[in-house]
C-alpha positions in Angstrom: 0.0 0.0 -0.2 1.4 3.1 -0.6 1.2 6.2 1.9 0.4 9.3 -0.8 1.0 12.6 0.4 -0.6 15.3 -1.8 1.5 18.7 -2.1 0.0 21.8 -3.4 2.3 24.3 -5.1 1.2 28.0 -5.5 3.3 30.7 -7.3 3.1 33.4 -9.3 4.0 33.6 -13.3 7.2 35.1 -12.4 8.5 32.3 -10.9 8.1 29.4 -13.4 11.3 28.2 -13.5 11.6 27.6 -9.8 8.4 25.8 -10.1 10.0 23.6 -12.7 12.7 22.9 -10.6 10.8 22.0 -7.8 8.8 19.8 -9.7 11.7 18.0 -10.8 13.0 17.6 -7.1 9.7 16.0 -5.9 10.2 13.4 -9.4 13.6 12.7 -8.0 12.3 12.2 -4.4 9.6 9.9 -5.7 11.9 7.7 -7.4 13.9 7.1 -4.2 11.0 6.9 -1.9 8.6 5.1 -3.9 10.0 1.5 -3.3 9.6 2.5 0.3 5.9 3.0 0.2 5.7 6.9 -0.1 4.6 8.8 -2.9 4.3 12.6 -3.1 1.4 13.4 -5.3 2.6 17.2 -6.6 -0.6 19.5 -7.7 0.1 22.5 -9.9 -2.2 24.9 -11.8 -1.3 23.3 -15.1 -3.4 19.8 -13.9 -6.6 22.0 -13.7 -6.5 23.3 -17.2 -9.0 20.8 -18.7 -11.2 20.7 -15.2 -13.0 23.8 -15.2 -15.7 23.7 -12.5 -19.3 24.9 -12.2 -18.2 27.6 -9.7 -15.1 28.9 -11.6 -11.3 27.2 -12.1 -9.9 29.3 -8.7 -12.6 27.0 -6.8 -11.3 24.0 -8.0 -7.7 25.1 -7.1 -9.3 25.7 -3.6 -11.0 22.7 -3.0 -7.9 20.8 -3.9 -6.2 22.9 -1.5 -8.3 22.1 1.3 -7.5 18.1 0.5 -3.9 18.3 0.3 -1.3 17.1 3.2 1.5 20.2 2.6 0.6 23.6 0.7 4.2 25.4 -0.4 3.7 29.1 -1.4 6.5 30.7 -3.6 6.6 34.6 -4.2 9.1 37.5 -5.5 8.2 40.6 -6.3 4.3 40.5 -5.9 1.7 38.6 -4.2 -1.4 38.0 -7.0 -4.8 38.1 -6.1 -5.4 34.1 -6.6 -2.3 33.6 -5.1 -3.1 35.2 -2.0 -6.3 33.6 -1.8 -4.8 30.2 -2.3 -2.6 31.0 0.7 -5.3 32.0 2.8 -7.4 28.8 1.8 -4.6 26.7 2.9 -4.0 28.7 6.3 -7.9 28.7 7.0 -7.8 25.0 6.8 -4.9 24.1 8.7 -6.6 26.5 11.6 -9.4 24.2 11.4 -8.0 20.9 10.9 -4.5 20.9 11.5 -3.7 20.0 8.0 -2.1 21.2 5.1 1.0 22.2 6.8 2.0 25.4 5.5 5.3 26.3 4.0 5.5 30.1 2.6 9.1 30.6 0.4 10.0 34.3 -0.4 13.1 34.7 -3.0 15.2 36.9 -1.8 17.1 37.8 -4.9 18.3 40.7 -7.1 15.1 41.6 -9.4 14.8 40.7 -13.0 15.8 42.8 -15.5 13.3 45.9 -15.4 11.5 44.6 -12.4 10.3 46.4 -9.7 8.8 45.6 -6.3 4.9 45.5 -6.1 3.0 47.2 -3.3 1.5 43.8 -2.6 4.8 42.0 -1.3 5.2 44.3 1.5 1.4 44.0 2.4 1.6 40.3 2.2 4.8 40.4 4.5 3.0 42.2 6.7 0.0 40.1 7.1 2.4 37.2 7.3 3.8 38.7 10.7 0.2 39.6 11.9 -0.3 35.7 11.5 2.8 34.5 13.0 3.5 32.8 10.4 7.2 33.7 9.0 8.3 33.3 5.2 11.4 30.9 4.8 13.8 33.1 2.4 16.1 31.8 -0.4 18.1 33.1 -3.0 18.4 30.6 -5.5 16.7 27.2 -6.2 19.4 25.0 -4.7 18.6 27.0 -1.3 14.7 26.4 -1.7 14.9 22.9 -2.6 17.5 22.4 0.6 15.4 23.6 2.9 12.1 21.7 2.0 14.4 18.3 1.9 15.0 19.1 5.4 11.3 19.5 6.2 10.3 16.3 4.6 13.1 14.7 6.6 11.5 16.1 10.1 8.0 14.9 8.7 9.2 11.6 8.4 10.9 11.8 11.6 7.8 13.0 13.3 5.7 10.0 11.3 4.0 12.0 9.6 5.2 10.5 6.1 5.6 6.7 7.1 8.0 4.6 5.1 6.7 0.8 4.7 8.7 -2.2 3.4 9.0 -2.9 -0.1 6.3 -5.6 -0.9 8.9 -7.5 -3.0 10.6 -8.2 0.3 7.9 -9.4 2.1 8.1 -12.8 3.2 6.0 -15.1 1.1 3.2 -17.0 2.9 2.9 -20.3 3.5 1.0 -22.5 0.8 -2.8 -23.0 2.0 -4.7 -25.6 0.7 -8.1 -23.8 -0.5 -11.2 -25.8 -1.7 -13.2 -24.1 -4.3 -17.0 -26.0 -5.4 -17.1 -27.1 -8.6 -14.5 -27.4 -11.2 -12.7 -23.8 -10.0 -9.2 -23.5 -9.5 -7.3 -22.5 -6.2 -5.2 -19.2 -5.9 -2.0 -19.0 -4.0 0.2 -16.0 -3.3 -0.1 -12.5 -3.0 -2.8 -10.8 -5.3 -3.9 -14.0 -6.4 -8.0 -14.4 -7.2 -9.8 -17.4 -7.1 -12.7 -18.2 -9.4 -15.5 -20.9 -8.6 -17.0 -22.7 -11.2 -18.4 -20.7 -14.3 -16.8 -17.8 -12.8 -15.4 -15.2 -15.0 -12.9 -12.5 -14.0 -11.9 -9.3 -16.2 -9.7 -7.0 -15.1 -6.6 -4.9 -16.3 -6.3 -2.3 -19.5 -9.0 -4.0 -21.7 -10.2 -2.9 -25.1 -12.1 -4.5 -28.0 -14.2 -7.6 -27.7 -14.3 -9.9 -24.7 -16.0 -13.0 -25.7 -17.5 -15.3 -23.1 -20.3 -16.5 -25.1 -23.9 -14.8 -25.7 -23.5 -13.0 -22.2 -21.9 -12.8 -18.7 -24.2 -14.2 -16.0 -22.7 -14.0 -12.9 -25.7 -15.2 -10.9 -24.4 -13.0 -8.2 -22.1 -9.9 -7.8 -19.5 -9.4 -10.5 -16.0 -8.5 -10.5 -14.7 -6.2 -13.3 -11.4 -4.6 -12.5 -9.5 -2.0 -14.2 -9.9 0.4 -17.4 -12.7 -1.4 -19.3 -14.3 -0.5 -22.9 -17.9 -1.5 -23.4 -19.7 -1.1 -26.4 -23.6 -1.1 -26.6 -25.2 -4.5 -25.1 -26.4 -6.0 -22.0 -24.5 -6.9 -18.5 -26.6 -9.3 -16.3 -26.3 -9.6 -12.6 -27.9 -11.8 -10.6 -30.7 -9.0 -9.3 -30.3 -6.4 -12.0 -29.8 -6.2 -15.6 -27.9 -2.9 -17.0 -27.8 -2.0 -20.8 -24.6 -0.3 -21.4 -24.3 2.3 -24.1 -20.6 3.5 -23.6 -18.4 3.4 -21.0 -14.9 5.0 -21.0 -12.6 5.2 -18.1 -10.2 7.9 -17.9 -7.0 7.4 -16.1 -6.0 8.4 -12.4 -4.5 7.0 -9.3 -1.3 5.8 -8.0 -0.2 3.7 -10.4 -0.4 6.5 -13.4 1.3 8.9 -10.8 4.2 6.2 -10.4 4.5 5.7 -14.1 4.6 9.7 -14.8 7.3 9.9 -11.9 9.5 7.1 -13.2 9.3 8.8 -16.7 10.0 12.3 -15.2 13.2 10.8 -13.4 14.4 9.7 -16.5 13.8 12.7 -18.2 15.9 14.8 -15.5 18.9 12.4 -15.8 19.0 12.3 -19.5 17.7 16.1 -20.6 20.5 18.8 -21.2 20.2 21.2 -18.7 19.2 24.1 -20.7 16.2 21.9 -21.8 15.4 20.5 -18.5 12.6 23.2 -17.6 11.0 22.9 -20.9 11.0 19.2 -20.6 9.4 19.2 -17.6 6.8 21.3 -18.9 6.0 19.1 -21.8 5.6 15.9 -19.7 3.1 17.3 -17.5 1.0 18.4 -20.6 1.5 14.6 -21.5 0.4 13.5 -17.9 -3.0 15.9 -18.4 -3.7 14.4 -21.7 -3.1 10.9 -21.0 -5.5 11.3 -17.5 -8.2 11.6 -20.2 -8.0 7.9 -21.2 -10.1 7.1 -24.3 -11.0 10.3 -24.5 -7.5 11.7 -25.2 -7.0 13.4 -28.2 -4.7 11.6 -30.4 -2.8 14.6 -32.3 -2.4 16.6 -29.1 -0.8 13.3 -27.6 1.4 12.8 -30.7 2.3 16.4 -31.1 3.5 16.3 -27.3 5.2 12.9 -27.6 7.4 14.2 -31.0 8.3 17.6 -28.9 9.6 15.5 -25.8 11.6 13.1 -28.1 12.9 16.6 -30.0 13.8 18.4 -26.4 15.3 14.7 -25.1 16.3 12.3 -27.7 17.9 10.1 -25.1 14.7 9.2 -23.4 12.8 8.1 -26.4 13.3 4.6 -25.1 11.6 5.6 -22.0 8.8 7.5 -23.2 8.1 4.4 -26.0 8.2 2.1 -22.6 5.6 4.4 -21.0 3.1 3.9 -23.6 4.0 0.2 -23.8 3.3 -0.5 -20.0 -0.6 -2.2 -19.5 -1.8 1.1 -18.0 -1.1 3.4 -21.3 -2.2 0.5 -24.0 -5.4 1.6 -25.6 -5.1 5.5 -24.8 -2.5 6.1 -28.1 -4.4 6.8 -31.3 -3.0 5.5 -34.7 -1.5 8.9 -34.6 0.6 8.9 -31.7 1.3 5.0 -32.3 3.0 6.3 -35.8 5.1 8.7 -33.9 6.3 6.2 -31.4 7.1 3.5 -34.2 9.0 6.3 -35.8 10.9 7.3 -33.0 12.1 3.8 -32.1 13.0 3.2 -35.7 15.2 6.4 -35.7 
């Protein structure tokens, strides 16, 4: 079981490079922590581009903040209205529930060319002082990441982040005999599932036809796992018959996050330094589109994949491998597949 901690990162547009470095840092941290049962789910505004809610995008941000474990805010020459609203949301939620933990980082560095300090900066810093919540200064991204890494270590020491043994290192349980009525089979071992006589188990990433005869009639509860695409037809349980028009499942959850964390780690390792920030941004775009599952835009996927390959040619193998993983099989359309085949052949 993965201990997932959600981290919301808020910052103004002027700190996009720092935000990208922070995302890369989290990707590296995940690569070293995932085998210990911990995953950091970093939430940034790009995740919400296709999630406009009925009350506006900012309300979606605020809802996500309230559900987070950690809130990190970066600011420099100004504090925009929406960034301050996000801080207020996080701080208010912490006062009420003691979560999320709130970290505010002020970039104390020379101004960018032509830059000037906005009056909102002094007003926000005065507000922090009045609240008894003091900013942490950093002069460069190395200082920012060093400090935040230290805070994560403290959270581990306090038990807020809990490492767990790698499942592959768990001892195998002793074999036991399992009697299954009828002509079913016995399943032994972690994660195994036994299916009784005439039972049908469908799980994983499935598309196209699954032929079990004329129908699946469980006579009781039905088990269907994974991302399954059904066309028009009828699904029959014991007490209920449901006509299915179309079911398209989007992709989400820890497995997708882990896959992209590993892909980000490879991009970070192989990207030229001057292209790292842009490659990270393109990877975030890819993740956003892939989450749509069967509804992903094939042309958009192909463009992003091709762009990533141009930015980080050495990561082509990792990119192709990600789409070959069971989780993403069926997401890539014909155009994306052509691009992937071309990259593998190049």
